C-alpha positions as CSV (number, residue, x, y, z in Angstrom):
1,X,99.9,135.4,106.2
2,X,100.2,131.6,105.2
3,X,100.9,129.0,108.0
4,X,102.7,126.8,105.5
5,X,103.4,123.8,108.0
6,X,99.7,123.7,108.3
7,X,99.2,123.9,104.5
8,X,101.6,121.3,104.1
9,X,100.0,118.6,106.6
10,X,96.7,119.1,104.8
11,X,98.4,118.6,101.7
12,X,99.6,115.1,102.8
13,X,96.2,114.3,104.1
14,X,93.9,115.5,101.0
15,X,96.2,114.9,98.4
16,X,98.5,112.1,99.3
17,X,97.1,109.5,102.3
18,X,93.6,110.0,100.9
19,X,94.9,108.6,97.3
20,X,96.4,105.7,98.9
21,X,99.7,106.7,99.2
22,X,100.7,104.0,102.1
23,X,104.7,104.1,102.5
24,X,105.0,105.9,106.0
25,X,108.4,107.3,105.0
26,X,107.3,109.1,101.8
27,X,104.6,110.3,104.0
28,X,106.8,111.7,106.8
29,X,108.9,113.2,104.0
30,X,106.2,115.0,102.3
31,X,105.3,116.4,105.6
32,X,108.8,117.6,106.3
33,X,110.0,119.3,102.9
34,X,109.0,122.7,102.6
35,X,107.7,122.9,99.5
36,X,106.9,126.7,99.0
37,X,110.7,127.5,99.6
38,X,111.0,125.4,96.1
39,X,108.6,127.9,94.1
40,X,108.9,131.5,93.2
41,X,107.5,133.9,96.2
42,X,105.0,135.4,94.0
43,X,103.8,131.2,93.9
44,X,104.1,130.2,97.3
45,X,100.3,130.9,98.1
46,X,100.1,127.8,95.5
47,X,102.8,125.8,96.7
48,X,100.5,123.4,98.5
49,X,98.0,123.1,95.8
50,X,97.2,119.6,93.7
51,X,98.8,120.8,90.7
52,X,101.8,121.3,89.1
53,X,103.7,125.1,89.3
54,X,106.2,126.9,87.0
55,X,109.8,127.4,87.9
56,X,111.0,129.0,85.0
57,X,113.1,127.5,81.9
58,X,110.0,126.1,80.8
59,X,110.0,123.5,83.6
60,X,107.6,122.6,86.5
61,X,107.7,121.4,89.9
62,X,105.6,118.2,89.5
63,X,102.1,117.9,91.6
64,X,102.7,116.7,95.1
65,X,100.6,113.5,94.6
66,X,102.8,112.6,91.6
67,X,106.2,113.2,93.6
68,X,104.8,110.8,96.1
69,X,104.1,108.4,93.8
70,X,107.0,108.1,91.8
71,X,109.1,108.5,95.3
72,X,106.9,105.3,96.6
73,X,107.2,103.2,93.5
74,X,111.1,103.4,94.2
75,X,110.7,101.4,97.0
76,X,113.6,103.2,99.1
77,X,114.6,101.8,102.7
78,X,117.1,104.2,103.7
79,X,120.4,103.0,102.5
80,X,120.3,103.4,98.7
81,X,122.5,105.2,96.0
82,X,119.6,107.1,93.8
83,X,120.0,109.0,90.5
84,X,117.9,111.9,89.6
85,X,117.4,113.1,86.3
86,X,116.2,116.5,86.3
87,X,116.9,118.0,89.4
88,X,114.5,121.0,88.4
89,X,113.8,122.9,91.6
90,X,115.2,120.7,93.9
91,X,112.0,119.6,95.7
92,X,111.9,116.0,94.4
93,X,115.7,115.9,95.3
94,X,115.0,117.0,99.1
95,X,112.4,113.9,99.0
96,X,114.9,111.3,97.9
97,X,117.6,113.2,100.2
98,X,115.2,112.0,103.1
99,X,114.7,108.6,101.8
100,X,118.2,107.5,100.7
101,X,121.9,107.7,101.7
102,X,123.1,109.3,98.5
103,X,121.3,111.2,95.8
104,X,123.4,112.1,92.5
105,X,121.0,114.4,90.8
106,X,121.5,116.1,87.2
107,X,120.0,118.9,85.9
108,X,121.1,119.9,82.4
109,X,119.6,124.2,83.0
110,X,122.7,125.6,85.0
111,X,120.7,128.3,86.6
112,X,117.9,125.9,87.7
113,X,120.9,123.7,89.1
114,X,122.7,126.1,90.7
115,X,119.5,127.4,92.3
116,X,118.6,123.9,93.6
117,X,122.2,123.4,94.7
118,X,122.2,126.5,97.2
119,X,118.8,125.7,98.6
120,X,119.2,122.1,99.2
121,X,122.6,122.8,101.5
122,X,120.8,125.8,103.2
123,X,118.1,123.0,104.1
124,X,121.3,121.1,105.2
125,X,120.9,118.2,102.8
126,X,124.8,117.4,102.4
127,X,124.1,113.6,100.9
128,X,123.0,115.5,97.6
129,X,125.3,116.0,94.5
130,X,124.0,118.1,91.1
131,X,125.7,117.9,87.6
132,X,125.0,120.1,85.0
133,X,124.8,117.7,82.4
134,X,122.7,115.7,79.8
135,X,120.8,113.5,82.1
136,X,120.0,111.1,79.7
137,X,123.7,109.7,79.6
138,X,123.2,109.3,83.4
139,X,126.3,109.2,86.0
140,X,128.5,106.6,84.6
141,X,131.3,107.0,87.1
142,X,129.2,106.8,90.1
143,X,127.1,103.8,88.8
144,X,125.5,101.3,89.4
145,X,122.2,102.7,91.1
146,X,120.1,101.4,93.6
147,X,117.2,103.3,92.3
148,X,116.6,105.7,89.5
149,X,114.1,108.4,89.1
150,X,113.5,110.5,86.1
151,X,111.4,113.6,86.1
152,X,110.7,114.5,82.7
153,X,109.0,112.4,80.0
154,X,110.8,110.2,77.4
155,X,109.9,108.6,74.1
156,X,111.4,105.5,75.5
157,X,113.8,104.3,78.3
158,X,117.3,105.9,77.5
159,X,119.8,102.9,77.5
160,X,122.5,103.9,79.4
161,X,119.8,104.5,82.2
162,X,119.3,100.5,82.0
163,X,123.0,99.9,81.9
164,X,123.1,101.8,85.2
165,X,120.6,100.3,87.1
166,X,121.8,98.1,90.0
167,X,120.7,94.1,90.2
168,X,117.2,94.5,92.2
169,X,117.2,98.3,91.6
170,X,114.1,100.3,90.2
171,X,113.9,102.7,87.5
172,X,111.0,105.0,87.0
173,X,110.3,107.0,84.4
174,X,107.4,108.7,82.2
175,X,107.3,107.1,78.7
176,X,105.4,108.1,75.9
177,X,104.7,111.1,73.4
178,X,105.4,114.9,73.7
179,X,102.0,115.4,75.8
180,X,101.1,112.5,77.5
181,X,102.9,109.5,79.0
182,X,102.6,106.5,81.0
183,X,104.9,106.4,84.3
184,X,106.6,103.1,84.2
185,X,108.5,101.0,86.5
186,X,111.6,99.0,85.7
187,X,113.1,96.3,88.0
188,X,116.2,94.4,87.2
189,X,116.6,90.9,88.7
190,X,118.5,87.6,87.7
191,X,115.4,87.0,85.3
192,X,116.0,90.3,83.5
193,X,114.1,93.8,83.2
194,X,110.2,93.5,84.4
195,X,108.3,96.8,83.4
196,X,104.8,97.8,85.2
197,X,102.6,100.5,84.0
198,X,102.1,102.5,87.0
199,X,99.2,104.8,85.2
200,X,99.1,108.1,83.1
201,X,100.8,111.2,83.6
202,X,102.1,114.4,81.8
203,X,105.9,115.7,82.1
204,X,108.1,118.4,80.4
205,X,110.1,116.8,77.9
206,X,112.9,114.9,78.7
207,X,115.9,116.8,76.3
208,X,119.0,114.9,75.4
209,X,121.1,112.4,73.4
210,X,118.5,109.6,74.4
211,X,115.3,111.7,74.8
212,X,113.9,114.3,72.5
213,X,115.9,116.6,70.4
214,X,115.9,120.4,72.1
215,X,114.1,122.3,69.8
């Protein structure tokens, strides 16, 4: 029988803290959210391992470190309205829900969206709304957003997401080709748009009008 809480704490110490994730709120969220519930039962023994896992529909749950890195890059203080593009299993959504006031998440694959929504509600995350839609359009009626997180790789930053980013807001997105990307943080200020490269990463394709075509 796996001791999941123990495995989760070990994950945080060995994969998160040791790689210089410093935000105490991010660390606390990673210690709390039961990652094993967001994967298939057959894969639960690997839930706290240092790699992504398949969640069906050719999608994945990201490596724990990447979840922590992207979340920390958003610099959430607790009162933000956050947009997530790609709910997937709902794990990253839960982490964001621990750290922000409200999370709006878009998932284009209906089966994943329904499953994620149900699990998040079962776990008590009532500050989350999930919409089944093309995430590259963003969620215009709820914009602007203090933070936007994109959990799939894009050929370029979708213009609607830039347009929906609030003044002072942060957008974190993998940008590159279909196989490897750079993790980019965009910050909007009175001086315009600032882009920072946070390092290499590898994500599934961001499918949509302002992303990759669905092949």
